[in-house]
C-alpha positions in Angstrom: 69.4 -3.9 -7.8 71.5 -7.1 -8.0 70.3 -10.4 -6.5 73.1 -10.2 -3.9 72.2 -6.6 -2.8 68.5 -7.6 -2.6 69.3 -10.5 -0.3 71.6 -8.3 1.8 68.8 -5.7 2.1 66.3 -8.4 3.2 68.7 -9.6 5.9 69.1 -6.1 7.2 65.3 -5.6 7.3 64.9 -8.7 9.4 67.8 -7.6 11.6 66.3 -4.3 12.5 62.9 -6.0 13.1 60.8 -3.4 11.3 57.4 -4.9 10.7 57.9 -7.7 13.2 57.4 -6.0 16.6 53.7 -6.8 16.8 54.3 -10.5 15.8 56.9 -10.7 18.6 54.4 -9.3 21.0 51.7 -11.8 19.9 53.9 -14.9 20.4 52.6 -16.9 23.3 49.7 -14.6 24.2 46.8 -17.0 24.0 44.3 -14.3 25.1 44.4 -12.9 21.5 43.7 -16.3 19.8 40.9 -15.8 17.3 40.8 -12.1 17.6 41.5 -11.6 13.9 38.7 -13.9 12.9 36.3 -12.1 15.2 37.4 -8.8 13.8 36.8 -10.1 10.3 33.3 -11.2 11.2 32.5 -7.8 12.7 33.8 -6.0 9.5 31.7 -8.3 7.3 28.5 -7.7 9.3 29.0 -4.0 9.9 29.7 -2.0 6.7 27.9 1.2 7.7 27.8 3.3 10.9 24.2 2.3 11.6 25.1 -1.4 11.4 28.1 -0.8 13.8 25.8 1.0 16.3 23.3 -1.9 16.2 26.1 -4.5 16.8 27.6 -2.4 19.7 24.2 -1.9 21.2 23.5 -5.7 21.3 26.9 -6.4 22.9 26.4 -3.8 25.6 22.9 -5.0 26.4 24.3 -8.5 26.8 26.9 -7.2 29.2 24.4 -5.6 31.4 24.9 -1.9 30.5 22.0 0.4 31.2 20.4 2.2 28.2 19.8 5.9 27.6 21.8 7.1 30.6 20.4 4.6 33.1 23.3 3.5 35.2 23.9 -0.1 36.2 26.9 -1.8 37.9 28.4 -2.4 34.4 27.8 1.2 33.2 25.5 2.9 30.7 25.3 3.7 27.0 23.5 5.9 24.5 22.5 5.0 21.0 22.7 8.5 19.5 20.0 8.9 16.8 21.0 5.5 15.3 24.3 6.9 13.9 26.7 7.1 16.8 27.1 5.5 20.2 28.7 6.4 23.5 29.2 4.2 26.5 30.6 4.6 30.0 32.2 2.2 32.6 32.7 3.5 36.2 36.2 3.5 37.7 37.3 4.1 41.3 37.4 7.8 40.9 34.2 9.8 40.2 33.7 10.9 36.6 33.7 14.5 37.9 37.5 14.2 38.2 37.8 13.2 34.5 37.5 10.1 32.4 39.5 8.2 29.7 38.0 8.3 26.3 38.7 6.4 23.1 37.0 8.0 20.1 36.7 6.1 16.8 34.3 6.5 13.9 31.9 4.0 12.2 31.6 5.7 8.8 33.8 4.9 5.8 34.1 6.2 2.3 31.2 4.8 0.1 28.7 5.6 -2.6 25.3 7.0 -1.4 22.1 6.8 -3.4 20.5 10.2 -3.9 17.0 11.0 -2.6 15.4 10.6 -6.0 17.7 7.9 -7.4 15.8 6.0 -10.2 16.0 6.7 -13.9 15.7 4.4 -16.9 17.5 4.6 -20.2 17.6 2.1 -23.1 16.6 -0.9 -21.0 18.8 -0.2 -18.0 17.5 1.0 -14.7 20.1 3.3 -13.1 20.6 4.6 -9.6 21.7 8.2 -9.3 24.5 8.4 -6.7 26.7 10.8 -4.7 30.1 9.6 -3.3 30.8 10.1 0.4 34.2 10.9 1.7 37.6 11.1 0.1 37.8 8.4 -2.6 39.7 7.7 -5.7 36.6 7.5 -7.9 38.2 5.2 -10.5 38.6 2.5 -7.8 34.8 2.1 -7.3 33.8 1.2 -10.9 33.6 -2.4 -12.1 33.7 -3.9 -8.6 30.9 -5.8 -7.0 28.8 -3.7 -4.7 25.9 -4.3 -2.3 23.3 -2.0 -0.9 23.0 -1.5 2.9 20.8 0.9 4.9 17.4 1.8 6.1 14.1 3.2 4.7 12.0 5.3 7.0 8.2 5.5 6.5 5.7 8.2 7.2 4.1 6.1 10.0 7.5 6.3 11.8 8.4 2.7 11.1 11.7 1.6 9.6 12.8 -1.3 7.4 16.5 -2.4 7.3 17.9 -3.2 3.8 20.6 -5.8 4.0 21.3 -6.3 0.3 24.0 -9.0 0.6 22.0 -11.2 -1.7 21.8 -8.5 -4.4 25.0 -7.6 -6.2 25.3 -4.4 -8.1 28.0 -2.6 -10.2 29.0 0.9 -11.4 30.1 0.5 -15.1 33.1 2.0 -16.7 33.7 2.7 -20.4 35.6 0.1 -22.5 39.1 1.0 -23.6 38.0 0.7 -27.2 35.9 3.8 -26.7 37.7 5.9 -24.2 40.6 7.3 -26.3 39.2 10.8 -25.9 39.5 10.4 -22.1 43.2 9.4 -22.1 44.3 12.9 -21.3 42.3 13.2 -18.1 44.1 13.4 -14.8 43.7 10.3 -12.5 41.4 12.4 -10.2 39.2 13.1 -13.3 39.2 9.7 -15.0 35.8 9.0 -13.4 33.7 12.1 -12.7 31.3 12.2 -9.7 28.3 12.4 -11.9 29.4 9.2 -13.7 29.3 7.1 -10.5 25.8 5.8 -11.2 24.9 2.1 -10.5 23.0 -0.3 -12.7 20.0 -1.6 -10.7 18.2 -3.8 -13.2 17.5 -4.8 -16.8 14.5 -7.1 -16.9 11.3 -5.4 -18.0 8.1 -5.6 -16.0 4.6 -5.0 -17.4 5.7 -1.5 -18.5 9.3 -0.9 -17.7 12.5 -2.1 -15.9 11.7 0.5 -13.2 8.3 -1.0 -12.5 9.8 -4.4 -12.2 12.5 -3.3 -9.7 9.9 -1.3 -7.7 7.7 -4.3 -7.6 10.6 -6.3 -6.0 11.3 -3.6 -3.5 7.6 -3.5 -2.6 7.4 -7.3 -2.2 10.5 -7.7 -0.2 10.6 -4.5 2.0 7.3 -2.7 1.5 9.2 0.2 -0.1 7.6 2.5 -2.7 9.5 5.0 -4.9 8.2 7.9 -2.7 9.7 6.2 0.4 13.2 6.5 -1.1 13.1 10.2 -0.3 13.4 9.3 3.4 15.9 6.5 3.0 19.6 6.2 4.1 21.0 3.8 1.5 24.7 3.2 0.7 26.6 1.1 -1.9 29.5 -0.7 -0.2 31.9 -3.3 -1.5 30.4 -6.8 -1.6 32.1 -9.8 -0.1 33.5 -10.8 3.3 36.5 -9.6 5.2 39.2 -12.1 4.9 42.7 -13.1 6.0 45.0 -12.8 2.9 48.5 -13.9 2.0 49.8 -17.4 1.8 50.3 -17.3 5.5 46.9 -15.6 6.2 48.7 -12.8 7.9 46.9 -9.7 6.5 43.4 -8.7 7.5 41.8 -7.5 4.2 38.4 -5.8 4.4 36.3 -2.8 3.4 36.2 -0.1 6.1 39.3 -0.8 8.2 39.2 3.0 8.3 37.9 3.2 10.9 35.8 0.2 12.0 38.9 -1.7 12.9 39.4 0.9 15.6 35.8 0.7 16.6 36.3 -3.0 17.1 39.6 -2.9 18.9 38.8 0.0 21.2 35.5 -1.6 22.1 37.2 -4.9 22.9 39.6 -2.9 25.1 36.7 -1.0 26.7 34.8 -4.1 27.8 37.9 -6.1 28.8 39.9 -3.5 30.8 40.4 -4.5 34.4 40.6 -2.6 37.7 39.8 0.8 36.3 41.1 3.6 38.4 39.5 6.2 36.0 36.1 5.9 34.4 36.2 4.7 30.8 34.3 6.2 27.9 33.9 4.6 24.5 32.7 6.6 21.5 31.8 5.4 18.0 31.1 8.5 16.0 29.8 9.3 12.6 30.6 11.7 9.7 34.4 11.8 10.4 35.1 11.2 6.7 33.4 14.5 5.8 34.7 16.7 8.6 32.8 15.3 11.7 29.8 17.5 10.7 26.2 16.6 11.4 24.2 15.1 14.3 26.4 12.1 14.9 29.8 13.7 14.3 32.4 14.7 16.9 31.2 18.3 16.6 27.8 17.1 17.8 26.4 16.7 21.3 26.9 13.0 22.0 29.9 13.3 24.4 28.3 16.2 26.4 25.0 14.4 26.7 26.6 11.1 27.8 28.8 12.9 30.4 25.8 14.8 31.6 24.0 11.6 32.4 27.1 10.2 34.1 27.6 13.3 36.2 23.9 13.5 37.1 24.1 9.9 38.5 27.0 11.1 40.7 25.0 14.2 41.8 27.2 16.6 39.9 24.7 18.7 37.9 25.4 21.8 35.9 27.3 23.2 33.0 30.4 24.2 35.0 30.7 20.7 36.5 30.4 19.2 33.0 33.0 21.5 31.5 35.4 20.9 34.5 35.0 17.1 34.1 35.7 17.2 30.4 38.7 19.4 30.8 40.1 16.9 33.4 39.7 14.1 30.9 42.1 12.4 28.5 41.4 10.8 25.1 42.8 8.7 22.3 41.6 9.5 18.8 41.4 5.9 17.7 42.0 6.2 13.9 44.3 4.6 11.3 47.1 5.9 9.3 48.6 4.9 5.9 51.2 2.1 6.2 54.4 2.0 4.2 53.9 0.7 0.7 57.1 -0.6 -1.0 55.7 0.4 -4.4 55.3 4.1 -3.4 58.3 4.9 -1.3 58.5 8.5 -2.5 55.2 9.3 -0.7 56.6 8.6 2.7 58.8 10.4 5.2 61.2 7.5 5.8 62.2 8.9 9.2 58.6 9.0 10.4 57.5 5.7 8.8 54.5 3.7 10.0 55.0 0.1 9.1 52.5 -2.8 9.1 53.3 -5.2 11.9 55.0 -2.8 14.3 52.0 -2.1 16.5 49.8 1.1 16.5 51.2 4.4 15.3 51.4 7.2 17.8 50.9 10.5 16.0 51.6 13.6 18.1 50.1 15.8 15.4 47.8 15.8 12.4 46.8 18.3 9.8 48.0 19.6 6.4 50.9 21.7 5.2 52.2 23.8 8.1 50.0 21.8 10.5 46.8 23.5 9.4 43.4 22.1 10.3 44.9 19.6 12.7 45.5 18.8 16.3 48.8 18.5 18.2 49.1 16.8 21.6 51.0 18.3 24.5 54.3 16.6 25.0 53.4 15.9 28.6 50.4 13.8 27.5 52.4 12.0 24.9 55.0 11.0 27.5 52.2 9.7 29.8 50.8 7.5 27.1 54.3 6.3 26.2 54.8 5.2 29.8 51.5 3.3 29.9 52.3 1.4 26.6 55.8 0.5 27.8 54.6 -0.6 31.2 52.2 -3.0 29.5 55.0 -4.1 27.0 52.8 -3.1 24.1 54.7 -2.5 20.8 54.1 0.9 19.2 55.7 3.2 16.6 55.9 6.8 15.6 53.6 7.6 12.7 52.9 10.3 10.2 50.7 10.7 7.1 53.3 11.2 4.4 55.7 14.0 3.6 55.1 17.6 4.9 53.9 19.3 1.7 52.3 16.2 0.0 50.5 14.3 2.7 48.3 15.1 5.6 44.8 14.7 7.0 42.7 15.2 10.1 40.8 13.1 12.7 38.3 13.8 15.5 41.2 14.9 17.8 40.8 18.6 17.3 37.1 18.5 18.2 37.8 16.7 21.4 40.5 19.2 22.2 37.9 22.0 22.1 36.5 20.7 25.4 40.0 21.0 27.0 40.6 17.3 26.7 44.2 16.1 26.3 44.1 13.9 23.1 46.5 11.9 21.1 46.0 10.1 17.8 46.9 6.4 17.9 45.8 3.5 15.6 47.1 0.8 13.3 48.9 1.4 10.0 46.7 0.3 7.0 47.7 -0.2 3.4 45.5 1.4 0.7 43.4 3.7 2.8 40.0 4.6 1.4 40.1 1.9 -1.3 37.2 -0.5 -1.6 39.4 -3.0 0.3 42.2 -2.1 2.7 44.9 -4.3 4.3 46.6 -4.4 7.7 48.8 -6.8 9.7 46.8 -9.3 11.6 49.3 -8.9 14.5 48.4 -5.2 14.7 44.8 -6.1 15.5 46.1 -7.6 18.8 48.7 -4.9 19.5 46.2 -2.1 18.9 43.6 -3.7 21.2 46.3 -4.1 23.9 47.4 -0.4 23.4 43.8 0.9 24.0 43.5 -1.3 27.0 46.8 0.0 28.4 45.4 3.5 28.0 42.2 2.6 29.9 44.1 0.8 32.7 47.1 3.1 33.0 47.9 4.5 36.5 
């Protein structure tokens, strides 16, 4: 492309304002000052679902919410098995007539340590690992990692491992030695069994393993046997940051989906004059199909709503089912933003762009809409109205072309309860990479969108 045609294209891009709508919205709105810095702090502190739950629990306590279903004037919350959290704020209408729900997830792709992780070979202590979620495995080698998680002891006590002071790495093979691997597909360049981490090298009295176990015992009281009942993950080291010469891009591990945890929670606690009761959900296991005790297929929502309805005097399965079927929800999750280097991966007519506000996605799923959810047009129209009334910028989104892209969220599991649900969240560059990027302006626009949903009449 000639210099002149590039300049003309740039002028046209500015003229149609793609990528600028959220910045226009942010101008002059002092209420959002510092929001990006606060989001970055949250993302640095909370790199696992358990850390996110602990952070949310502390905030809710400080705001006067009752615990374990105990209702206060502020509301109530449940820490669900340490992996997920649900909270409720009362509105003018009783919850038996339905509530408004935002459902995000606190888990992100990562590398988990196996239950019997330690093995030593030629002076290197290795940690045997299993990747979690949909990753490009080659992105996770040769990058600084840190260990986060919990170890649970037989006496029912728990110790939290915050390994920010310990840096680890999964090694790759030097290009001088990998010529026999050149023919592998990108998805096979690094195999799952090769994602093992180096834990140490300095020998103790007998071995490197004994030296590292001695450190674990001194710092945390953890023995090798205790690792069987540990939940330990390797996550990218380093802080979330504002990147670009103009500091306009929030760059962090786990934007999918903890940026939606943060923005939907900010909307939940700041929403005013609620006509309809508000529910906030931070779920687990979304990256592997929402299975397990903390996932959207689990019992958290029904347990939370049972507590809420009991406080209103509406007890029974039928009352619960009726309240859920009268409810409305936003599946608060991200989508992939347009990347100028990979134009062919995107449907240019359904293009989510960084800086244009949250993407509204009527449907999810794979080829032919399999394994996804699709909102009723009536509900999409209602949400559109709330966003426009609040002057919140938003855009239509999709996850790539019909036969090459696709994915799912928690939406289909909420829909099983008869809940009207719509996917809405910011567009993020490089989903599932160790570090992801999004427009700083979209943090504010997404928060405003979730608040408009809670406050809508």
